[in-house]
N, CA and C of each residue as an Amber inpcrd file, in Angstrom:
protein
   249
   0.9160000  -1.3270000  -0.3040000  -0.0230000  -0.1900000  -0.0420000
   0.9310000   1.2660000   0.1450000   0.7130000   2.3260000  -1.0470000
   1.5450000   3.2590000  -0.6870000  -0.0640000   4.3020000   0.2410000
   0.8690000   4.6080000   1.4770000   0.0690000   5.0310000   2.7990000
   0.5660000   6.5020000   2.7340000  -0.4850000   7.6300000   2.4730000
  -0.0810000   9.3780000   2.3600000  -1.1530000  10.1750000   2.9670000
  -0.4650000  10.8300000   3.3790000  -2.0470000  12.1880000   4.1300000
  -1.8520000  13.2430000   2.8960000  -3.0730000  13.3590000   2.3660000
  -3.9670000  14.2190000   1.4060000  -4.7150000  14.4200000   2.1000000
  -5.3950000  15.8410000   0.7230000  -6.7700000  16.1040000   1.0480000
  -7.3850000  14.7890000   1.2610000  -8.6400000  14.6610000   1.7190000
  -9.9960000  13.7990000   1.9990000 -10.5340000  13.3590000   0.1340000
 -10.8220000  14.7700000  -0.3660000 -11.5050000  14.2210000  -1.6440000
 -10.8070000  14.2980000  -2.8620000  -9.2740000  14.1920000  -2.3630000
  -8.6530000  13.5510000  -3.5260000  -9.4490000  11.8650000  -4.0470000
  -9.3710000  11.7150000  -5.4590000  -9.9210000  10.2430000  -5.7290000
  -8.6930000   9.3810000  -6.2970000  -8.8620000   8.2430000  -5.5880000
  -7.6380000   7.8130000  -6.2000000  -8.3740000   5.8740000  -6.5460000
  -9.7600000   6.4790000  -6.4530000 -10.3270000   5.3000000  -7.0510000
 -10.1600000   4.7010000  -8.5360000 -10.5880000   3.6760000  -8.9550000
  -9.8820000   2.9580000 -10.4010000 -11.2370000   3.4610000 -11.4950000
 -11.8680000   4.5400000 -11.3580000 -13.0070000   5.0140000 -12.3150000
 -12.2110000   6.6130000 -13.4440000 -10.9650000   5.8270000 -13.6520000
 -10.3540000   6.9280000 -14.7510000  -9.6000000   6.0970000 -15.5360000
  -9.4700000   6.7180000 -16.7170000  -8.4290000   6.2980000 -17.4380000
  -7.2360000   5.9700000 -17.7560000  -6.8650000   7.4880000 -16.7930000
  -5.5500000   7.4490000 -16.5820000  -4.5800000   6.6140000 -15.4660000
  -3.7550000   6.5400000 -15.4420000  -2.5510000   5.6600000 -14.6930000
  -2.0870000   6.2610000 -13.0050000  -2.5010000   5.4310000 -11.9430000
  -1.3870000   6.2270000 -10.4390000  -0.1560000   5.5020000 -10.9950000
   0.7720000   6.7100000 -10.8190000   1.8110000   7.0760000 -10.8830000
   2.7420000   7.8420000  -9.2360000   3.6680000   6.7430000  -9.0840000
   4.2560000   7.4210000  -7.5930000   5.2070000   8.5220000  -7.5610000
   5.1830000   9.9730000  -6.7630000   5.8600000  10.6070000  -6.9620000
   6.8560000  10.3770000  -6.1470000   8.2390000  10.9940000  -5.9260000
   9.4800000  11.1340000  -5.2660000   9.3490000  11.0250000  -3.6120000
   8.0690000  11.8890000  -3.7020000   7.5900000  11.3170000  -1.6580000
   6.9970000  10.2610000  -1.8880000   6.3120000   9.6840000  -2.4430000
   5.5430000   8.4710000  -2.1610000   4.2350000   8.6810000  -2.4180000
   3.4990000  10.0710000  -2.4950000   2.4420000  10.0560000  -2.9270000
   1.6810000  10.0450000  -4.2690000   0.8260000   9.3780000  -4.1950000
   0.1090000   9.0540000  -5.8730000  -0.4580000  10.4450000  -6.5560000
  -0.0270000  10.6140000  -8.0610000  -0.6630000  11.3380000  -8.7610000
  -1.5130000  10.6260000  -9.7830000  -1.8440000  11.2450000 -11.0540000
  -2.5700000  10.4030000 -12.1950000  -1.7190000  10.7470000 -13.1920000
  -1.4720000  10.0820000 -14.4560000  -0.1920000  10.0230000 -15.2110000
  -1.8830000  10.0230000 -16.9670000  -2.1100000  10.9860000 -17.3880000
  -3.0660000  10.9280000 -18.5230000  -2.1840000  10.8820000 -19.8770000
  -2.8440000  10.4150000 -20.6790000  -3.0810000  10.4580000 -22.2540000
  -3.3080000  11.9560000 -22.7430000  -2.3770000  12.3650000 -23.4840000
  -3.1370000  13.9000000 -23.5720000  -2.7070000  13.9770000 -25.0960000
  -3.7410000  14.8540000 -26.0150000  -3.7010000  15.1190000 -27.3230000
  -2.1300000  15.7420000 -27.9210000  -1.9270000  17.1080000 -27.0320000
  -1.0050000  17.8480000 -27.0220000  -0.3630000  17.8340000 -26.1190000
   0.8800000  18.6740000 -26.2370000   1.5650000  19.0830000 -24.8950000
   1.2040000  20.4540000 -24.0150000  -0.3360000  20.9660000 -24.6050000
  -0.5190000  21.9430000 -24.0150000  -1.4090000  21.3600000 -23.5210000
  -1.9330000  20.3000000 -22.9540000  -2.7260000  19.8630000 -22.1640000
  -1.8920000  19.3600000 -20.9670000  -2.5690000  19.3100000 -19.2530000
  -1.8030000  18.4100000 -18.4530000  -1.8360000  16.8110000 -18.7130000
  -0.6840000  16.5340000 -18.3400000  -0.8640000  14.8210000 -18.0420000
  -0.7130000  14.3480000 -17.4270000   0.4820000  15.3550000 -15.6310000
   0.2650000  14.9380000 -14.7120000  -0.8050000  15.6640000 -13.7210000
  -1.9280000  14.9420000 -13.1890000  -2.7670000  15.8110000 -12.6740000
  -3.4010000  14.9010000 -11.2550000  -4.3980000  15.3390000 -10.7920000
  -5.0200000  14.9070000  -9.7740000  -6.8630000  15.1720000  -9.8310000
  -7.4670000  14.1140000  -9.3420000  -8.6640000  14.1740000  -9.5780000
  -9.2560000  14.4420000  -7.9380000  -9.9900000  15.7540000  -8.3500000
 -10.6890000  15.8360000  -6.9090000 -12.5340000  15.8030000  -7.2350000
 -12.8020000  14.5750000  -5.8880000 -14.5250000  13.9160000  -5.6700000
 -15.2670000  15.5680000  -5.8580000 -14.7440000  16.7880000  -5.2500000
 -15.6150000  17.6950000  -5.2590000 -15.3650000  18.5550000  -6.9060000
 -14.4800000  18.8030000  -7.1210000 -14.1000000  19.8600000  -7.8100000
 -13.5090000  19.1950000  -9.4500000 -13.0850000  18.2180000  -9.7430000
 -12.6800000  17.0580000 -10.7090000 -11.5610000  17.2380000 -10.7070000
 -10.8100000  17.8490000 -12.3980000  -9.1070000  17.4290000 -12.3660000
  -8.7690000  18.7830000 -11.8260000  -7.2070000  17.9680000 -11.6200000
  -6.5720000  19.3420000 -10.8920000  -5.4610000  19.2640000 -11.9590000
  -5.0640000  20.2130000 -12.6240000  -4.0990000  20.4200000 -13.5250000
  -2.3240000  20.4100000 -12.7780000  -2.3100000  19.9340000 -11.6600000
  -1.1970000  19.1880000 -11.3330000  -0.8710000  18.0690000 -10.6220000
   0.2500000  17.5020000 -10.4770000   0.5410000  16.0980000  -9.5930000
   0.5690000  16.3980000  -8.2620000   0.9080000  17.9110000  -7.6440000
   1.0090000  17.8940000  -6.4450000   0.0490000  18.5350000  -5.3770000
  -1.4190000  18.9110000  -6.6190000  -2.1900000  19.6090000  -6.0530000
  -2.4910000  18.7540000  -5.1870000  -3.3870000  19.5380000  -4.2000000
  -3.7500000  19.3380000  -3.1110000  -3.1150000  17.7910000  -1.7720000
  -1.8040000  17.6350000  -2.1700000  -1.2100000  16.5000000  -1.3410000
  -0.7920000  17.2990000  -0.1090000  -1.0970000  18.7990000  -0.4070000
  -0.7020000  19.1240000   1.4600000  -1.3550000  20.1860000   1.9460000
  -1.3720000  21.2170000   2.4740000  -2.5760000  22.0060000   3.3100000
  -2.0640000  22.9050000   2.2030000  -0.4830000  23.2870000   2.2100000
   0.1350000  24.5770000   1.3250000  -0.2710000  24.3980000  -0.2690000
  -0.5570000  23.3620000  -0.9960000  -0.8280000  23.1550000  -2.0330000
  -2.1460000  22.9680000  -2.4960000  -2.9570000  23.3270000  -1.5890000
  -4.7480000  22.8970000  -1.9860000  -5.0690000  24.1040000  -2.7030000
  -5.7610000  23.7060000  -3.6180000  -6.4650000  24.4410000  -4.5360000
  -7.9730000  24.9320000  -4.4020000  -8.3610000  24.7970000  -2.4690000
  -9.7380000  25.3050000  -2.8170000  -9.4750000  25.3290000  -0.8940000
 -10.8320000  26.0650000  -0.4850000 -10.5200000  26.3460000   1.6230000
 -11.2100000  24.8240000   1.8810000 -11.2640000  23.7620000   1.1080000
 -11.7440000  22.8960000   1.2170000 -10.3880000  21.9370000   1.9350000
  -9.6390000  22.1080000   1.6870000  -8.9380000  20.9080000   2.3690000
  -8.6590000  20.4000000   3.6630000  -8.6640000  18.8550000   3.7760000
  -8.9100000  18.4460000   4.8550000  -8.2120000  17.1970000   5.1970000
  -6.5360000  16.8090000   6.0960000  -6.0890000  15.7600000   6.0640000
  -6.7090000  14.9460000   6.3060000  -6.3000000  13.6050000   4.8500000
  -6.4280000  12.1910000   5.3820000  -5.5210000  11.7700000   5.0020000
  -5.3390000  10.1030000   5.7260000  -4.3210000   9.1380000   5.3010000
  -5.1540000   8.4890000   4.1960000  -4.6420000   8.2500000   3.1490000
  -4.9180000   7.5650000   1.9460000  -4.6070000   6.2180000   2.2290000
  -4.8140000   5.3660000   1.6120000  -4.2490000   3.5980000   1.4490000
  -4.8180000   3.4380000  -0.1300000  -3.7450000   3.8350000  -0.7980000
  -3.7160000   3.2690000  -2.2890000  -3.1390000   2.0420000  -2.6800000
  -3.8670000   0.9260000  -3.0670000  -3.5060000  -0.2360000  -3.1980000
  -1.8520000  -0.0310000  -3.6840000  -0.8200000  -0.4650000  -4.0090000
  -0.3160000  -1.1910000  -5.2630000  -0.0100000  -1.4290000  -6.0840000
  -0.8440000  -2.5970000  -5.9780000  -0.8440000  -3.3500000  -7.6990000
  -1.9010000  -2.1370000  -8.3920000  -2.8130000  -1.1230000  -7.7890000
  -3.1880000  -0.4930000  -8.7850000  -2.1730000   0.7380000  -9.3420000
  -0.8160000   1.1660000  -8.7420000   0.0600000   1.6790000  -9.3330000
   1.0750000   1.3860000 -10.4100000   0.8970000   2.0100000 -11.6140000
   2.1930000   1.5250000 -12.5350000   3.3510000   1.8630000 -12.0360000
   4.4500000   1.3920000 -12.2790000   6.1300000   1.5540000 -11.9810000
   7.0900000   1.9850000 -13.3540000
């Protein structure tokens, strides 16, 4: 399991075509296929606000994208993370 603290609204379910990846901090982000480099490939998905256009969005309070940030310990299954 990848265990880390980030906003409780981040969504690491398997409902997306993007692939889960690990940052150097052992936190998870999504890598999605894009049609060209003008679209963000490394993103987060929020249950309240949809796609967040950066891999570090909402992984800590300082990188929160809204005032609803609340710490939560995520447990993401290793088998769902591409390495």
